[in-house]
VMD Tcl script that draws the C-alpha trace (Angstrom):
set ca {
  {0.11 -0.21 0.45}
  {2.25 2.24 0.77}
  {5.11 1.44 -2.14}
  {2.19 2.28 -4.12}
  {1.65 5.93 -2.96}
  {5.32 6.35 -3.15}
  {4.95 5.83 -6.71}
  {1.86 7.86 -7.49}
  {3.36 10.25 -5.57}
  {6.80 9.81 -7.69}
  {4.42 10.10 -10.55}
  {3.01 13.40 -9.69}
  {6.38 14.53 -8.48}
  {8.06 14.05 -12.48}
  {4.51 15.85 -13.54}
  {4.87 18.82 -11.87}
  {8.33 19.15 -12.13}
  {7.29 18.43 -16.58}
  {4.45 21.00 -16.24}
  {7.35 23.49 -14.03}
  {9.66 22.93 -16.91}
  {7.40 23.23 -19.75}
  {6.29 26.92 -17.71}
  {9.66 28.76 -17.13}
  {10.99 27.10 -21.11}
  {7.92 29.36 -22.05}
  {8.34 32.45 -19.98}
  {11.92 32.86 -20.93}
  {11.22 32.76 -24.90}
  {8.65 35.73 -24.26}
  {11.70 36.83 -21.87}
  {14.27 36.65 -24.54}
  {11.64 38.10 -27.63}
  {11.39 41.06 -25.57}
  {14.65 41.48 -24.92}
  {15.45 40.75 -28.53}
  {12.65 43.75 -28.83}
  {14.20 46.37 -26.08}
  {17.47 45.78 -27.49}
  {16.45 46.31 -31.13}
  {15.01 49.95 -29.18}
  {18.01 50.31 -27.67}
  {20.64 49.61 -31.11}
  {17.51 52.71 -32.89}
  {17.84 54.95 -30.20}
  {21.70 54.77 -29.75}
  {21.81 55.60 -33.74}
  {19.36 58.72 -33.74}
  {22.06 59.68 -30.92}
  {24.68 58.66 -33.01}
  {22.92 60.82 -35.57}
  {22.43 63.38 -33.95}
  {25.83 63.75 -32.29}
  {27.55 63.59 -35.48}
  {25.20 66.68 -36.92}
  {26.18 68.44 -34.23}
  {30.52 67.98 -34.36}
  {29.83 68.88 -38.33}
  {28.13 72.23 -37.63}
  {31.13 74.43 -36.66}
  {30.74 76.16 -32.96}
  {29.42 79.61 -32.88}
  {31.00 81.42 -30.80}
  {30.13 84.39 -28.85}
  {31.99 87.70 -27.71}
  {31.43 86.86 -24.28}
  {33.00 82.86 -25.01}
  {35.39 84.63 -26.28}
  {36.25 86.88 -23.33}
  {35.71 84.47 -21.45}
  {38.21 82.40 -23.41}
  {40.58 85.69 -22.81}
  {39.80 85.65 -18.55}
  {40.81 82.33 -18.03}
  {43.89 82.82 -20.24}
  {45.34 85.49 -18.17}
  {44.05 83.92 -14.83}
  {45.92 80.92 -15.69}
  {49.42 83.20 -16.42}
  {49.30 86.96 -16.81}
  {51.98 87.51 -19.28}
  {49.10 85.84 -21.15}
  {47.32 89.74 -21.49}
  {50.21 91.26 -23.89}
  {49.59 88.70 -25.81}
  {46.24 88.76 -25.97}
  {46.48 92.21 -26.37}
  {48.68 91.43 -29.33}
  {46.84 88.71 -30.68}
  {43.87 91.36 -31.04}
  {45.18 94.38 -32.22}
  {45.93 92.42 -35.23}
  {42.67 92.27 -36.02}
  {42.60 96.01 -35.94}
  {41.32 95.84 -31.94}
  {41.84 97.40 -28.95}
  {38.98 94.58 -27.21}
  {37.23 91.70 -27.58}
  {33.88 93.77 -28.87}
  {36.05 95.66 -31.39}
  {36.45 92.57 -33.45}
  {34.28 91.73 -36.36}
  {32.00 89.08 -35.75}
  {33.71 87.06 -38.85}
  {37.11 86.75 -37.05}
  {36.21 85.68 -33.37}
  {37.04 82.05 -34.24}
  {40.46 82.80 -35.25}
  {40.88 85.34 -32.37}
  {39.32 82.36 -30.37}
  {41.38 79.80 -31.65}
  {44.97 81.63 -31.40}
  {43.86 82.73 -27.93}
  {43.01 79.09 -26.50}
  {46.81 78.60 -28.02}
  {48.24 80.18 -25.96}
}
mol new
graphics top color blue
foreach p $ca { graphics top sphere $p radius 0.5 }
foreach p [lrange $ca 0 end-1] q [lrange $ca 1 end] { graphics top cylinder $p $q radius 0.2 }
display resetview
């Protein structure tokens, strides 16, 4: 009597195990499909970000007079001797101060001052 009961319980346990296994396999398959979709979405978002980054890098940065002035101040604070060098650079563009530099010369002035 006990042996038959043990056999029945063993069969039930095996059935439960197989049910659990099939359930977990189906859940894993569903998760893998979702993960693949999420990975594709993430890659698409990353591609869009990369395109935006490339576009932003391709655009020449428009410097304002304030940007150039801030650069000048940073260079002078780093080394006081840069003050005379900056004045010499500005005088090369017929300017005494940054506000006197023509708009088309701002990029070049910033480049020269940045090299100090």
